[in-house]
C-alpha positions in Angstrom: 0.0 -0.1 0.0 1.3 3.4 -1.0 1.8 5.8 1.9 -0.6 8.8 1.9 1.1 12.1 1.1 0.1 15.0 3.5 -0.2 17.9 1.0 -0.8 20.6 3.7 2.4 19.5 5.6 4.2 19.5 2.2 3.1 23.1 1.5 4.4 24.0 4.9 7.9 22.2 4.3 8.4 23.9 0.9 7.1 27.4 2.3 9.7 27.0 5.1 12.5 25.8 2.8 11.9 28.9 0.7 11.9 31.1 3.7 8.4 32.4 3.1 6.1 33.2 6.2 2.5 32.3 6.3 1.6 35.9 6.0 3.5 36.3 2.8 2.0 33.3 1.3 -1.5 34.6 2.2 -0.7 37.9 0.6 0.3 36.1 -2.6 -2.9 34.1 -2.7 -5.1 37.2 -2.4 -7.5 39.2 -0.2 -9.4 36.2 0.9 -6.4 34.7 2.6 -4.7 35.4 5.9 -2.1 33.7 8.2 -4.8 31.8 10.1 -6.2 30.3 6.9 -2.7 29.2 5.8 -2.1 27.6 9.1 -5.4 25.7 8.8 -4.6 24.8 5.1 -1.2 23.4 6.2 -3.0 20.8 8.5 -5.1 19.5 5.6 -4.1 16.0 4.3 -5.3 16.8 0.8 -5.9 20.0 -1.0 -8.1 20.6 -4.0 -6.1 20.6 -7.3 -7.0 24.1 -8.3 -6.0 25.5 -4.9 -2.9 23.4 -4.9 -1.8 24.8 -8.2 -2.4 28.4 -7.0 -0.2 27.7 -4.0 2.4 26.1 -6.2 2.4 29.1 -8.4 2.7 31.4 -5.5 5.7 29.4 -4.2 7.1 29.1 -7.7 7.4 25.4 -7.5 5.8 22.6 -9.6 2.5 21.4 -8.1 3.8 17.8 -8.5 6.7 18.7 -6.0 4.0 19.4 -3.3 1.8 16.5 -4.4 4.5 13.9 -4.5 7.0 14.8 -1.9 7.3 12.0 0.6 9.7 12.8 3.5 10.2 9.2 4.5 11.2 8.2 1.0 13.4 11.2 0.7 15.2 10.2 4.0 15.5 6.6 3.0 17.0 7.7 -0.3 19.5 10.1 1.1 20.6 7.6 3.8 20.9 4.8 1.3 22.7 7.1 -1.3 25.0 9.3 0.8 27.6 8.5 3.4 29.6 11.2 5.1 28.7 13.6 2.3 29.9 11.3 -0.5 28.0 9.3 -3.1 28.1 5.6 -2.4 29.1 3.7 -5.5 26.6 0.6 -5.4 27.6 -0.5 -8.9 24.4 0.3 -10.5 22.7 3.6 -11.8 19.4 4.3 -10.0 16.6 4.9 -12.4 14.6 8.1 -11.2 11.8 9.9 -12.8 13.9 13.1 -13.3 11.2 15.3 -14.8 9.6 16.7 -11.6 13.0 17.0 -9.9 14.3 19.0 -12.9 11.1 21.2 -12.8 11.6 21.7 -9.0 15.3 22.6 -9.4 14.4 25.0 -12.2 11.9 26.6 -9.9 14.5 26.8 -7.1 16.9 28.4 -9.5 14.2 31.0 -10.4 13.6 31.6 -6.7 17.4 32.1 -6.1 17.4 34.7 -9.0 14.4 36.4 -7.4 16.0 36.4 -4.0 19.2 37.9 -5.4 17.2 40.5 -7.3 15.4 41.4 -4.0 18.6 41.6 -2.1 20.1 44.0 -4.8 16.9 46.1 -4.6 17.2 46.2 -0.8 20.9 47.3 -1.2 19.9 49.9 -3.7 17.2 51.2 -1.5 19.6 51.5 1.4 22.1 53.3 -0.7 19.3 55.8 -1.9 18.2 56.3 1.7 21.8 56.9 2.8 22.2 59.4 0.1 18.9 61.2 0.9 20.1 61.3 4.6 23.4 62.8 3.6 21.8 65.4 1.4 19.5 66.3 4.3 22.4 66.8 6.7 24.0 69.3 4.2 
């Protein structure tokens, strides 16, 4: 029997991995959302497909990443594959369905670029504020 994926918990995991607060996700989902509704959503075992797609879009990750992520399988894979930070050569090449992983990695790369752009904008804003402050002191 295949283990049941807890989609709400997976939303929470990805949100936290991306450093996004519940309030920020609520803001991205629109006026009908708030922190409390996100908290309740993250407790739901299954989430309607349309809503899950909206959440995935807001987090900028593939919906399949949320729908298919199984922490127990990930831990088992990592513990069986890596030892002290090194790849264990088992003599065979594992056959994984790369497509969802590639999509997830692409989304993570996009998030990294967005984060870097936001950091640059923050630095630019600080520089602008410092310049304005200096001009006010003159």
